C-alpha positions in Angstrom: 44.1 -18.0 -104.0 43.0 -14.6 -102.6 42.8 -11.5 -104.8 44.6 -8.5 -103.3 46.7 -5.4 -104.4 49.7 -7.7 -103.8 48.6 -10.5 -106.2 51.2 -11.4 -108.8 54.9 -12.6 -108.7 57.9 -10.6 -109.5 60.1 -12.9 -111.8 63.7 -12.7 -113.0 64.5 -11.8 -116.5 65.8 -15.2 -117.0 62.6 -16.8 -116.0 60.6 -14.4 -118.3 62.9 -15.5 -121.1 62.3 -19.3 -120.3 58.5 -18.9 -119.9 58.2 -16.6 -123.4 60.6 -19.1 -125.1 58.7 -22.3 -124.2 55.5 -20.5 -125.1 56.7 -19.4 -128.7 58.2 -23.0 -128.9 55.0 -24.5 -128.4 52.8 -21.7 -130.2 54.8 -20.5 -133.4 52.1 -18.6 -135.0 50.7 -16.9 -131.8 50.9 -13.3 -131.1 54.3 -12.7 -129.4 53.1 -9.7 -127.0 50.4 -7.2 -126.5 51.3 -3.5 -125.7 49.1 -0.9 -123.8 50.0 2.7 -123.2 50.5 4.0 -119.8 47.5 6.7 -119.9 44.9 4.0 -120.7 46.5 1.7 -118.0 46.6 4.4 -115.6 43.1 5.4 -116.2 41.9 1.6 -115.7 43.9 1.3 -112.5 43.0 4.7 -111.2 39.3 3.9 -111.0 37.5 4.4 -107.5 38.3 1.0 -105.4 40.4 -0.6 -108.1 42.9 -2.8 -106.9 44.3 -4.4 -109.8 43.2 -5.6 -113.3 41.9 -8.9 -114.9 43.1 -9.8 -118.3 40.5 -11.9 -120.4 41.5 -13.4 -123.9 38.9 -12.2 -126.6 38.1 -12.8 -130.0 36.8 -10.5 -132.5 34.4 -12.6 -134.7 34.5 -10.3 -137.5 38.3 -10.2 -137.9 39.1 -13.5 -136.2 41.9 -11.6 -134.4 42.7 -12.7 -130.6 43.2 -9.9 -128.4 43.2 -9.3 -124.5 40.6 -7.4 -122.5 41.4 -5.7 -119.5 39.2 -4.7 -116.8 39.6 -3.3 -113.3 39.0 -5.3 -110.2 37.6 -4.0 -106.7 38.6 -5.0 -103.1 36.3 -7.7 -103.3 37.5 -9.6 -106.5 34.6 -8.3 -108.5 35.4 -7.0 -112.1 34.6 -3.2 -112.3 32.5 -3.9 -115.6 30.6 -0.7 -115.6 33.9 1.2 -115.7 36.8 1.7 -118.2 37.6 -1.6 -120.2 40.4 -1.9 -122.5 40.8 -3.8 -125.7 42.4 -3.4 -129.1 45.9 -3.6 -127.8 48.8 -3.3 -130.0 50.3 -6.6 -130.9 53.6 -7.9 -132.0 53.9 -8.5 -134.6 53.6 -6.0 -136.5 54.7 -3.5 -133.5 57.7 -5.6 -132.2 60.8 -3.9 -130.3 63.7 -3.7 -132.3 65.9 -5.5 -129.6 63.9 -7.6 -127.9 65.7 -9.1 -125.2 62.9 -11.4 -123.7 62.3 -13.3 -126.9 
């Protein structure tokens, strides 16, 4: 599968609910979601030659907490590892939306 600025697939709300519900059913103790602010996301995506981002799972050995590591990706599919890299995303729980329609 080739990486481009069009990679990814738009899905319906119903499909998102199905995917999220199935994940939660099979992983009841897992983090429900991760939040990143728009300013940080725009800074990551606004880097020179950035056409998208890659999301890596990460584990903090000191706290044993799982989190996501976000890094920009350039036109040839390489991580922009000398640029902005995001982590310490806000997790749900505890910071969950009040009226979560996705699950």
